[in-house]
C-alpha positions in Angstrom: -9.3 -99.7 -42.8 -10.0 -98.9 -39.2 -7.1 -96.3 -39.5 -8.6 -94.7 -42.1 -11.7 -94.4 -40.5 -10.1 -92.9 -37.4 -8.1 -90.5 -39.9 -11.3 -89.7 -41.2 -13.0 -89.0 -37.7 -9.7 -86.8 -36.7 -10.0 -84.6 -39.8 -13.5 -84.4 -39.1 -13.5 -83.0 -35.1 -10.8 -80.7 -36.0 -13.1 -79.3 -39.1 -15.7 -79.1 -36.2 -13.9 -77.4 -34.0 -12.6 -74.7 -36.5 -15.9 -73.9 -37.7 -16.7 -73.6 -34.1 -13.5 -70.9 -33.4 -14.5 -69.7 -36.6 -18.2 -69.0 -35.4 -17.1 -67.7 -31.9 -14.8 -64.8 -33.6 -17.0 -64.0 -35.7 -19.9 -63.5 -32.8 -17.5 -61.5 -30.6 -16.1 -59.5 -33.9 -18.3 -56.2 -33.9 -21.0 -56.1 -36.6 -20.4 -53.2 -39.4 -23.3 -51.1 -38.1 -21.9 -50.6 -35.1 -18.0 -50.6 -35.6 -18.8 -47.6 -38.2 -20.1 -45.8 -34.9 -16.2 -45.4 -33.2 -15.2 -43.2 -36.6 -18.6 -41.1 -36.0 -18.0 -40.6 -32.3 -15.0 -39.5 -33.0 -16.0 -36.9 -35.7 -18.5 -36.0 -32.8 -16.0 -35.6 -30.3 -13.3 -33.6 -32.8 -16.5 -31.1 -33.7 -16.6 -30.1 -30.1 -12.7 -30.1 -29.9 -11.3 -26.8 -27.9 -14.5 -26.4 -26.2 -17.2 -25.3 -29.2 -20.0 -24.2 -27.4 -21.9 -23.4 -30.5 -21.2 -27.0 -32.0 -21.9 -28.3 -28.2 -25.0 -26.5 -28.3 -25.7 -27.7 -31.9 -25.5 -31.5 -31.5 -28.2 -31.4 -28.8 -30.9 -29.4 -31.1 -30.5 -27.8 -34.1 -33.3 -25.8 -33.9 -34.9 -27.4 -37.1 -38.6 -28.7 -37.6 -36.8 -32.1 -36.3 -34.4 -31.5 -33.9 -31.8 -35.4 -33.6 -30.5 -34.8 -29.6 -26.9 -36.5 -30.2 -25.9 -36.1 -26.6 -29.1 -38.2 -25.6 -28.3 -40.4 -28.6 -24.8 -41.1 -27.5 -25.4 -41.8 -23.7 -28.4 -44.3 -25.4 -25.7 -46.0 -27.4 -23.4 -46.1 -24.7 -26.2 -48.0 -22.4 -26.8 -50.5 -25.3 -23.4 -51.7 -25.4 -22.5 -52.1 -22.0 -26.0 -54.4 -22.2 -27.7 -52.2 -19.7 -31.1 -52.9 -21.2 -30.8 -56.7 -21.0 -30.7 -56.3 -17.9 -27.0 -56.9 -17.2 -26.5 -53.7 -15.5 -24.2 -55.7 -12.6 -22.7 -58.1 -15.0 -20.2 -55.4 -17.3 -18.0 -57.8 -17.9 -20.0 -60.3 -20.1 -20.2 -57.2 -22.7 -16.9 -55.4 -22.8 -14.5 -57.4 -24.1 -11.5 -56.6 -26.5 -13.2 -56.1 -29.4 -15.8 -53.2 -28.2 -13.8 -51.8 -25.7 -12.5 -49.0 -27.7 -15.8 -48.2 -28.9 -16.9 -48.0 -25.2 -14.0 -45.9 -24.4 -14.6 -43.7 -27.7 -18.1 -42.7 -26.3 -16.9 -42.0 -23.2 -14.8 -39.4 -24.7 -17.2 -38.2 -27.2 -19.8 -37.3 -24.0 -16.7 -35.8 -22.1 -15.7 -33.7 -24.8 -19.5 -32.8 -25.3 -20.0 -31.5 -21.6 -16.4 -30.0 -20.9 -16.2 -26.0 -21.4 -18.7 -26.0 -19.5 -21.6 -26.6 -21.5 -24.3 -26.9 -18.5 -27.2 -27.6 -20.8 -25.6 -30.9 -22.2 -24.6 -31.5 -18.3 -28.1 -31.5 -17.8 -29.2 -34.0 -20.9 -26.7 -36.4 -19.3 -27.1 -36.4 -15.6 -31.2 -36.1 -16.3 -31.6 -38.2 -19.1 -34.0 -41.4 -18.4 -31.7 -43.8 -19.2 -29.4 -46.0 -17.0 -26.5 -44.0 -18.5 -25.3 -42.2 -15.4 -25.6 -46.1 -13.8 -23.4 -47.4 -16.1 -20.6 -45.0 -16.1 -20.6 -45.1 -12.2 -20.6 -48.9 -12.6 -17.6 -48.9 -14.7 -15.8 -47.3 -12.3 -17.0 -49.5 -8.9 -16.9 -52.9 -10.3 -14.4 -55.2 -11.9 -14.6 -55.9 -15.4 -13.6 -59.7 -15.6 -12.4 -61.8 -17.7 -11.3 -58.4 -19.8 -9.9 -57.1 -16.5 -7.9 -60.6 -15.6 -6.2 -60.7 -19.7 -5.9 -57.1 -20.0 -5.6 -54.8 -17.1 -4.1 -52.0 -18.7 -7.8 -51.6 -21.0 -10.1 -51.7 -17.9 -7.8 -48.8 -16.1 -7.9 -46.8 -19.3 -12.1 -47.4 -19.2 -12.1 -46.2 -15.5 -10.1 -43.0 -15.9 -12.5 -42.4 -18.9 -15.4 -42.7 -17.2 -13.9 -41.0 -13.7 -13.1 -37.9 -16.5 -16.9 -38.0 -18.0 -18.2 -37.8 -14.0 -15.6 -34.5 -13.7 -16.8 -33.3 -16.7 -20.6 -33.4 -16.0 -19.9 -31.6 -12.4 -17.4 -29.3 -14.1 -17.7 -25.5 -13.1 -21.9 -25.8 -11.5 -22.5 -23.7 -8.6 -25.1 -26.1 -8.1 -25.5 -29.5 -6.4 -28.1 -31.5 -8.7 -25.2 -33.8 -11.0 -23.7 -34.7 -7.6 -26.7 -35.6 -6.2 -27.5 -37.1 -8.9 -24.3 -39.2 -8.8 -24.5 -39.6 -5.2 -27.8 -41.4 -5.5 -26.7 -44.6 -6.7 -23.1 -44.8 -5.8 -21.6 -45.7 -2.3 -18.9 -43.3 -1.1 -17.0 -46.4 1.1 -17.1 -48.2 -2.2 -15.8 -45.5 -4.3 -12.5 -44.7 -1.7 -12.1 -48.5 -1.8 -11.5 -48.4 -5.6 -9.0 -45.8 -5.4 -7.3 -47.3 -2.6 -7.0 -50.6 -4.7 -5.2 -48.6 -7.6 -2.8 -47.3 -5.2 -2.1 -50.8 -3.9 -2.3 -52.5 -7.0 1.0 -50.5 -8.6 2.8 -50.7 -4.7 2.2 -54.4 -4.8 3.1 -54.7 -8.8 6.7 -52.8 -8.0 7.5 -55.1 -5.7 7.0 -57.9 -7.1 8.9 -56.8 -10.1 11.8 -55.6 -7.8 11.2 -51.7 -8.6 12.7 -49.8 -6.3 12.3 -46.3 -7.7 11.3 -43.4 -5.3 9.6 -41.7 -7.8 6.2 -42.8 -7.6 4.4 -39.7 -9.3 5.8 -40.2 -12.4 1.7 -40.3 -13.8 0.6 -37.3 -12.8 0.8 -35.1 -16.2 4.8 -34.9 -16.6 5.7 -33.6 -20.2 7.2 -36.9 -21.1 4.9 -39.3 -20.2 3.1 -41.4 -22.4 -1.0 -40.6 -22.1 -1.4 -44.5 -23.9 -0.1 -46.5 -20.9 -2.5 -45.6 -17.8 -1.1 -46.5 -14.3 -3.6 -48.0 -11.5 -1.9 -45.1 -9.8 -3.0 -42.7 -12.0 -6.4 -44.0 -12.1 -7.0 -44.2 -8.4 -5.8 -40.5 -8.4 -8.4 -39.4 -10.9 -10.8 -41.2 -8.4 -9.3 -39.4 -5.5 -10.4 -36.1 -7.4 -13.7 -37.4 -8.6 -14.6 -38.3 -4.9 -12.9 -35.1 -3.8 -15.4 -32.9 -5.6 -18.5 -35.6 -4.4 -17.5 -34.7 -0.9 -18.5 -31.0 -1.0 -21.8 -32.5 -0.9 -21.8 -35.7 1.4 -20.1 -35.6 4.7 -19.9 -39.4 4.6 -17.7 -39.1 1.9 -15.0 -36.1 3.0 -15.2 -38.0 6.4 -13.9 -40.8 4.8 -11.0 -39.3 2.5 -9.4 -37.8 5.4 -6.1 -39.2 5.9 -5.0 -41.8 9.2 -1.7 -42.3 10.1 -0.6 -45.9 9.7 2.2 -46.8 7.9 1.3 -50.5 7.9 -1.8 -49.8 5.7 -1.8 -49.3 2.0 -5.0 -47.9 2.5 -4.2 -45.0 4.8 -0.7 -44.8 2.6 -2.9 -44.2 -0.9 -4.8 -42.0 0.9 -1.8 -39.7 2.3 -0.5 -40.2 -1.0 -3.4 -38.9 -2.8 -3.7 -36.0 -0.6 -0.2 -34.5 -0.5 -0.6 -34.9 -4.3 -3.3 -32.9 -4.7 -3.4 -29.4 -4.9 -6.8 -26.8 -5.2 -6.9 -23.4 -6.4 -9.9 -20.8 -6.6 -10.0 -18.7 -9.9 -12.3 -16.1 -11.1 -14.3 -16.5 -14.4 -15.3 -14.2 -17.0 -19.0 -12.9 -14.5 -16.6 -12.7 -11.9 -17.9 -15.2 -10.0 -15.2 -17.8 -8.0 -14.7 -21.3 -9.0 -12.6 -24.3 -7.3 -10.2 -26.0 -9.5 -9.0 -29.9 -7.5 -5.7 -31.2 -10.0 -3.3 -33.3 -9.7 0.4 -31.4 -9.3 2.9 -32.2 -11.7 5.5 -34.5 -10.5 8.1 -32.0 -12.2 7.0 -29.5 -9.6 8.6 -31.7 -7.0 11.9 -30.0 -8.3 11.5 -26.7 -7.4 14.3 -26.0 -4.3 13.6 -25.3 -1.3 15.5 -21.9 -1.2 13.9 -20.5 -4.0 10.7 -20.8 -2.4 12.1 -19.1 0.4 13.5 -16.5 -2.1 10.4 -15.9 -4.0 8.0 -16.0 -1.1 10.0 -13.0 0.9 11.0 -10.8 -2.3 8.3 -10.8 -4.3 7.0 -7.2 -4.7 3.8 -5.6 -4.2 2.3 -3.8 -6.7 0.1 -0.1 -6.6 -2.9 -2.3 -5.5 -0.3 -4.4 -2.7 -1.2 -7.7 -4.5 2.0 -9.6 -4.9 0.7 -12.0 -7.8 2.1 -9.6 -10.9 5.8 -10.0 -9.6 4.8 -13.7 -8.5 2.9 -14.8 -12.1 6.4 -12.7 -13.9 8.9 -15.2 -12.0 7.2 -18.3 -13.1 8.9 -18.9 -16.0 12.4 -18.9 -14.4 10.9 -21.1 -11.6 9.4 -23.7 -14.1 12.9 -23.4 -16.1 14.3 -24.5 -13.0 12.1 -27.0 -12.2 13.4 -28.6 -15.4 16.9 -28.3 -14.7 16.4 -29.5 -11.3 15.4 -32.6 -13.3 17.8 -33.2 -15.5 20.3 -32.5 -12.4 19.2 -35.5 -10.7 20.5 -37.9 -13.9 23.8 -36.8 -12.7 24.4 -37.7 -9.0 28.0 -36.5 -8.7 27.0 -32.9 -9.9 23.1 -33.0 -7.6 24.7 -34.3 -4.3 27.0 -31.1 -4.8 24.5 -28.4 -5.7 22.2 -29.8 -3.3 25.1 -28.9 -0.7 25.7 -25.5 -2.3 24.7 -23.8 1.7 27.2 -25.9 3.3 30.2 -25.0 0.6 29.3 -21.4 1.7 29.3 -22.1 5.6 32.3 -23.5 5.5 34.5 -21.0 3.0 33.1 -18.2 5.8 34.5 -20.3 8.6 38.1 -21.0 6.9 38.1 -17.2 6.4 37.5 -16.5 10.3 40.4 -19.4 10.5 42.7 -18.1 8.7 42.2 -14.1 9.6 43.0 -15.4 13.1 46.3 -17.1 12.6 47.1 -13.7 10.6 46.5 -11.6 13.3 47.6 -13.8 16.0 50.9 -15.1 14.3 52.1 -12.2 11.9 55.1 -11.8 10.8 55.7 -15.4 10.9 58.6 -17.0 11.9 59.7 -19.8 9.7 61.2 -21.5 13.2 58.8 -24.3 14.9 57.2 -22.4 17.6 57.7 -23.7 21.3 54.3 -24.9 23.4 54.2 -25.1 27.2 54.3 -29.0 28.1 51.0 -28.4 30.1 49.1 -26.3 27.4 50.0 -28.9 24.7 48.6 -31.8 27.5 45.4 -29.4 27.7 45.2 -29.5 24.0 45.3 -32.9 23.4 42.9 -34.1 25.9 40.4 -31.2 24.1 41.3 -33.3 21.0 40.5 -36.7 22.6 37.4 -35.3 24.0 35.9 -34.0 21.1 37.1 -36.8 18.8 34.7 -38.9 20.7 32.1 -36.3 20.7 32.0 -36.2 17.7 31.9 -40.0 16.5 29.3 -40.8 19.4 27.2 -37.5 18.4 27.8 -35.4 15.5 27.3 -32.1 15.1 28.6 -28.9 12.8 29.6 -27.0 15.8 31.5 -30.2 17.6 33.3 -30.6 13.9 34.2 -27.0 13.6 36.0 -27.2 16.8 37.8 -30.2 16.6 39.1 -29.0 12.8 40.4 -25.2 14.9 42.0 -27.4 18.1 44.0 -30.0 15.1 44.9 -26.5 13.0 46.3 -24.7 16.6 48.2 -28.0 16.8 49.9 -28.3 13.8 50.7 -24.3 14.0 52.9 -25.7 17.1 54.0 -28.9 15.5 55.1 -27.7 11.8 54.8 -23.7 11.9 52.3 -21.6 11.1 53.0 -21.1 7.5 52.5 -24.5 6.0 49.4 -24.3 8.4 47.6 -21.2 6.4 49.1 -22.4 3.1 47.0 -25.5 3.7 44.1 -23.8 5.0 44.0 -21.2 1.9 44.4 -24.4 -0.6 41.3 -26.1 0.8 39.9 -22.5 1.0 39.8 -22.1 -2.7 39.0 -25.4 -3.7 35.7 -25.4 -1.7 35.1 -22.1 -3.4 35.4 -23.9 -6.6 33.1 -26.4 -5.3 30.5 -24.0 -4.0 31.0 -22.3 -8.0 30.1 -25.7 -9.3 27.0 -26.1 -6.7 25.9 -22.5 -7.9 26.3 -22.8 -11.4 24.4 -26.2 -10.9 21.2 -24.9 -8.6 20.7 -21.8 -10.9 21.1 -24.3 -14.4 23.7 -21.7 -15.4 25.8 -24.6 -17.5 22.6 -24.4 -20.1 22.2 -20.7 -20.1 24.9 -19.4 -22.1 28.4 -17.9 -21.2 26.9 -14.5 -21.8 24.3 -15.3 -19.0 26.8 -16.6 -16.3 29.1 -13.8 -17.1 26.1 -10.9 -16.5 25.0 -12.7 -13.1 26.0 -10.4 -10.4 25.8 -13.0 -7.4 28.2 -15.4 -9.9 30.8 -12.3 -10.1 30.8 -11.8 -6.7 31.7 -15.5 -6.0 33.9 -15.3 -9.0 35.7 -12.3 -7.1 35.7 -13.6 -4.0 37.6 -16.9 -5.8 40.3 -14.7 -6.9 40.9 -13.1 -3.4 41.3 -16.3 -1.6 44.2 -17.0 -4.7 46.0 -13.8 -4.1 45.6 -14.4 -1.0 47.5 -18.0 -0.8 50.1 -16.7 -3.6 50.4 -12.9 -2.9 50.1 -12.0 0.7 48.0 -13.3 3.6 46.8 -9.8 3.9 43.9 -10.4 1.5 42.4 -12.8 3.3 41.1 -10.1 4.9 39.0 -8.5 2.2 36.9 -12.0 2.4 35.7 -11.2 5.7 33.2 -8.4 4.0 31.6 -11.8 3.0 29.6 -11.7 6.4 27.5 -8.4 4.7 26.4 -10.5 1.9 25.4 -13.6 4.4 24.0 -11.4 6.8 20.3 -8.7 5.9 20.7 -6.8 8.8 24.4 -5.9 7.7 22.9 -5.0 4.2 20.4 -3.0 5.5 23.0 -0.6 7.2 24.8 -0.6 3.8 21.1 0.3 1.8 21.0 2.9 4.4 23.8 4.7 3.5 23.4 3.8 -0.1 19.9 4.2 -0.5 19.4 7.7 -0.3 22.8 8.5 -2.2 22.5 11.5 -3.7 20.9 13.5 -0.8 23.9 12.2 1.3 26.5 13.0 -2.0 24.7 16.9 -2.2 24.8 17.4 1.5 28.6 16.5 1.5 29.2 18.8 -1.5 26.9 21.7 0.3 29.6 21.1 3.4 32.5 21.6 1.1 31.5 24.3 -0.4 30.6 26.5 3.3 34.6 25.2 3.7 35.8 26.4 0.6 34.0 29.9 1.6 35.2 29.5 5.5 38.4 29.1 3.8 38.7 31.9 1.4 37.9 34.2 4.8 40.1 32.6 6.9 42.8 33.1 3.9 42.1 36.8 4.2 41.4 37.8 7.8 42.9 35.0 9.8 45.9 33.5 7.9 48.3 34.5 10.6 46.5 32.3 12.8 46.9 28.7 10.9 50.0 28.3 13.0 50.2 24.6 13.8 52.5 22.4 15.4 54.3 19.9 13.4 56.8 17.1 13.5 59.1 16.4 10.9 59.8 12.7 10.3 63.2 13.1 8.7 65.5 13.5 11.7 63.7 10.6 13.0 64.4 8.1 10.1 67.5 7.0 11.4 66.2 6.7 14.7 63.3 4.2 13.5 65.8 2.6 11.2 68.3 1.6 14.0 71.2 3.3 11.7 72.8 5.2 14.1 75.3 4.9 16.7 74.7 5.2 20.4 75.6 8.9 20.4 74.4 10.2 16.9 71.0 8.6 18.1 71.2 10.7 21.0 71.8 14.0 19.4 68.8 12.7 16.8 66.6 12.4 20.1 67.2 15.7 21.6 67.3 17.1 17.7 63.8 15.7 17.3 63.0 17.0 21.3 63.7 20.7 20.4 61.8 20.9 17.1 59.0 19.3 18.5 58.0 22.9 19.4 58.5 24.1 15.6 55.3 25.4 13.9 53.8 25.9 10.4 51.8 28.0 8.6 49.2 25.8 7.2 47.3 29.1 5.0 50.3 30.2 3.3 48.7 29.4 -0.1 44.7 29.0 -0.9 44.6 25.2 -1.6 46.9 24.8 1.6 44.1 26.6 3.7 41.2 24.8 2.1 42.9 21.3 3.0 43.7 22.6 6.3 39.9 24.0 7.2 38.5 20.7 5.9 40.9 18.2 7.4 41.1 19.9 10.8 38.1 21.5 11.2 35.8 18.9 10.0 37.8 15.9 12.2 37.7 18.1 15.7 34.1 18.5 17.5 34.4 22.1 18.0 35.5 23.1 14.3 38.2 25.0 13.0 38.8 27.1 16.1 40.0 24.2 18.3 43.2 24.0 16.1 44.0 27.7 15.5 45.6 30.3 17.2 44.1 31.6 20.5 43.8 35.8 19.9 44.4 38.4 22.3 40.6 39.8 23.5 43.1 42.9 22.9 43.6 42.4 19.2 41.6 44.3 16.6 40.2 41.4 14.9 39.2 39.5 18.3 35.4 39.7 17.5 35.9 39.2 13.9 37.3 35.4 14.8 35.1 34.5 17.7 32.3 35.0 15.1 34.2 32.8 12.8 34.3 30.4 14.9 31.1 30.1 16.0 29.7 30.0 12.3 32.0 27.5 11.3 30.8 25.4 14.3 27.3 25.6 14.1 26.6 25.8 10.1 29.1 22.9 9.2 29.3 21.0 12.3 26.4 21.5 14.0 23.9 21.5 11.1 25.4 20.1 7.9 27.0 17.2 9.5 23.9 16.2 11.4 21.9 16.5 8.1 24.2 14.0 7.2 23.9 11.6 9.8 19.8 12.6 10.0 19.7 11.0 6.6 22.1 8.0 7.8 20.3 7.0 10.3 16.2 8.0 9.0 17.0 5.6 5.8 18.0 3.0 8.2 14.9 3.4 10.3 12.8 3.6 7.1 14.5 0.3 6.2 13.8 -1.3 9.6 10.3 -0.4 9.8 10.0 -1.7 6.0 11.4 -5.0 7.0 8.8 -5.0 10.1 6.1 -4.1 7.8 6.9 -6.7 5.3 7.5 -9.2 7.8 3.5 -8.1 9.4 1.9 -8.3 5.8 3.8 -11.9 5.1 2.5 -13.1 8.3 -1.3 -12.2 8.4 -2.0 -11.1 4.5 -2.9 -13.5 1.8 -0.4 -13.8 -0.2 -3.0 -14.3 -3.4 -5.9 -12.1 -2.9 -4.5 -10.2 0.3 -7.0 -10.6 2.5 -5.7 -9.8 6.0 -6.3 -12.4 9.0 -8.6 -10.4 10.3 -11.5 -11.4 7.5 -11.3 -15.0 8.9 -12.2 -14.0 13.0 -15.1 -15.9 13.5 -15.8 -17.7 10.6 -15.6 -21.3 9.4 -12.2 -21.4 7.7 -9.1 -20.2 9.9 -7.0 -18.0 8.3 -3.8 -20.4 8.3 -6.6 -23.2 6.6 -6.8 -20.4 4.2 -3.7 -19.9 2.7 -2.8 -23.3 2.9 -5.7 -25.3 1.5 -8.0 -22.6 -0.2 -5.3 -19.6 -1.6 -2.0 -22.0 -1.4 0.7 -19.5 -4.0 2.7 -22.7 -4.6 -0.6 -24.7 -5.9 -1.3 -22.0 -8.3 2.3 -22.0 -9.4 1.6 -25.7 -9.8 -1.9 -25.3 -12.0 0.6 -23.2 -13.7 2.8 -25.6 -14.9 0.7 -28.1 -15.4 -1.0 -25.9 -18.2 2.2 -26.1 -19.7 2.9 -29.8 -19.9 -0.6 -30.4 -20.1 -1.6 -31.8 -23.6 -4.0 -28.7 -25.4 -6.7 -31.2 -26.4 -6.5 -32.7 -23.2 -7.6 -29.1 -21.4 -10.7 -28.9 -19.3 -13.0 -26.0 -19.0 -10.9 -23.9 -16.5 -8.0 -25.1 -17.9 -8.4 -23.5 -21.1 -9.9 -20.6 -19.5 -6.3 -20.2 -17.7 -4.4 -20.7 -20.4 -6.1 -18.2 -22.4 -5.6 -15.7 -19.9 -2.3 -16.3 -19.6 -1.4 -16.3 -23.0 -2.6 -13.0 -22.7 -0.9 -12.1 -19.5 -4.4 -11.1 -18.2 -3.8 -11.7 -14.3 -7.9 -11.3 -13.7 -8.2 -15.0 -12.9 -6.5 -14.4 -9.8 -8.9 -13.9 -6.8 -8.6 -10.6 -5.5 -10.0 -9.7 -2.3 -12.4 -12.7 -2.1 -12.1 -16.3 -1.1 -15.3 -18.7 -1.5 -15.5 -19.8 2.2 -15.9 -15.9 3.2 -18.7 -15.8 0.6 -20.3 -18.8 1.5 -20.4 -17.7 5.2 -21.6 -14.3 4.0 -24.5 -16.0 2.3 -24.7 -18.5 5.1 -24.9 -15.1 7.6 -27.3 -13.7 5.2 -29.9 -16.6 5.0 -29.9 -16.7 8.9 -30.8 -12.9 9.4 -33.7 -13.6 6.8 -34.3 -16.8 8.6 -34.9 -14.6 11.9 -36.6 -11.7 10.2 -39.2 -14.4 8.5 -39.4 -16.2 12.4 -39.9 -12.4 13.8 -42.5 -11.9 11.1 -44.6 -15.1 11.9 -44.7 -14.2 15.3 -45.5 -10.6 14.9 -48.4 -12.1 12.7 -49.5 -14.5 14.7 -49.9 -11.5 17.6 -51.4 -9.9 14.8 -53.8 -11.8 13.9 -54.5 -12.5 17.8 -55.2 -9.2 18.0 -57.5 -8.5 15.6 -59.6 -12.0 17.0 -59.8 -10.5 20.0 -60.8 -6.7 18.4 -63.3 -8.7 16.8 -64.5 -10.6 19.9 -64.6 -7.4 21.6 -66.3 -6.0 19.1 -69.0 -8.7 18.5 -69.7 -8.1 22.6 -70.1 -4.3 22.5 -72.3 -4.5 19.6 -74.3 -7.3 22.0 -74.5 -5.1 25.1 -75.7 -2.4 23.0 -78.5 -4.4 21.6 -79.2 -5.6 25.0 -79.6 -2.0 26.4 -81.8 -1.0 23.4 -83.7 -4.0 24.5 -84.1 -2.8 27.9 -84.8 0.5 26.7 -87.6 -0.4 25.0 -89.1 -2.6 27.3 -88.6 -0.1 30.2 -91.0 2.5 28.9 -91.1 5.3 31.6 -95.2 5.3 33.6 -97.7 8.8 32.5 -98.1 10.9 35.4 -101.4 10.7 37.6 -102.0 14.9 37.3 -102.0 14.2 33.6 -104.1 11.2 33.6 -106.5 13.2 36.0 -106.7 15.9 33.7 
């Protein structure tokens, strides 16, 4: 019986515990009246999707007899479900749990969609509402939401992320500070910065505890492959940092707290440094021609853009008719974005990435090999297959130099030391195994190095993914293929082919390219001038053939009799006779104008190569000859027209073109140094301003920040666009570049407005002083008038009292 009683007691207790658990679950679950709000809020959010201004306004006011402000009602609903109406503003963790956190998130997302676009009326309705809605949103960011945070931290992070986005939406595209001041009213700047730091530290410590050694710490910033459902702590901290950056424009204390401090051991300083380097800002021009500043996170894919591409785009971007480089820069954004994606794929292949990242090294090695090979060819050709003997002292010097260089390279590695060590080693091998094996070794190394360079070139340009046709239409790629073919021909055919690859110095040096361009840029003018010279020489040849045919007798040196002497195929007596015969025939002359074509060739060959013209090689006539004067005129005309005028015209075109190229280069360097790439404002515009030119091009109008923003729009989900992002996306889609600021900057506008306000204050002060002076003078005039009036009255009284007496004689009568 006792056992039965115990079993019944246990059964009763288990039933009681199960019933209590069911009651607790029923108490934590949302009621149907509250749960239905989630699809309703989602529906309202979708109504305002893509920043539908009409529906955003309609939710606030229906223009009926009975209006329902659904914007404020949604804010009050957030206030209710977070428990602030019960006095629990600081106890959010007691009211937010796993069952209602999705509803809170949906409420925040709906409120965010109400404001973005921007819809200033809805922003004001939320910011100025009498409920605790703004305070609730701030508390969601600043406070720890426990016990939910201890169990499901990802839900808390998503909640803080949505809350920060909502505050940014309330301040979006506003030129006043009312909403920002309302947010800052109940917010501690230090607490806001600490929350962003804590998010960074949380992820760093989590990575260290999990043994995550991945160096790619910024994969959360909006990459096209990222998953929005997994919100990392660093992403939340970054959004809070952007919120703090926006608020810092209206609070000096917050601005001072956001300045990074160089402290490697402090996680907080590392967080601020990380956020600052991965945050960018730009200025855009809206439809109403007002400037707006945008702060955004840099997409991680932007870090894959190579430094070579940045330098090339910065220096090679052309200016349009208005003097702006934005048009050409915008056209290159597609190629740069493709390069970013290819470089990201390249990182997955370590060997190919290493080869591609050292492309400049392979190019330098190839040129070094070319110089070294040609030095050996010039010094030792024709090659003697036997081993050359080297003086003992010189050999000792080489061995000592090799040892010293080896020690230097091992202790202090440098490129120049390695080059010199390799060159001395090759010289030592020349006297050890002869020249030919050394040249074969160097040629083979050069061919392999150029092959590696081609692989690195294709890897850097992403040509592997563009197809064969794209590969063989790349002129630069064809140039390097031709270089490789010449190296192979030098190795397999003849050593003299190596001399051709020395012309690579023209490709490597911009100054030599300008020298070549000075000839090719105005090539048509030069060719036409040369044609004119040929025509004139043709005319002079006809005159010479008709009048001075006998004057074209010139000395010739026949080579037939000297062949045996040069080849050594004659006996001693025969060679002596051939030598005497060559001496006798040295004075032989031939008529070089026997035919017109021969006369033309002689005039071109001898006339253009001699400084005095054709007259330097013709027979010197006697003054008694009948055509002496005509011959003098013929020689002088040829000299003045052909030598002085025509040839100097050609030289002048080349020299002027080279001077123009040099001046253009100097002007281009001056523009790059003293002109903003985006807005085209020059350095002098920022003299005596609050922002220097260097700060302007680094922070306000950084050309790479504009590229990053375009990339952000490409990789971001269109449904997540903010108002400015949607505006820029539409402008890019239409290829409209009016959103780029030109000859404008917000800092200059602020300085101008501030200077105008100062002028107005000065004028107001002067006006007040003048008014005071006028009032003082008016008062003095009134007092003076009163005094004059009083004196006049006194004189009248005195005049009445002192009337003159009657004369005595009149009285006697």
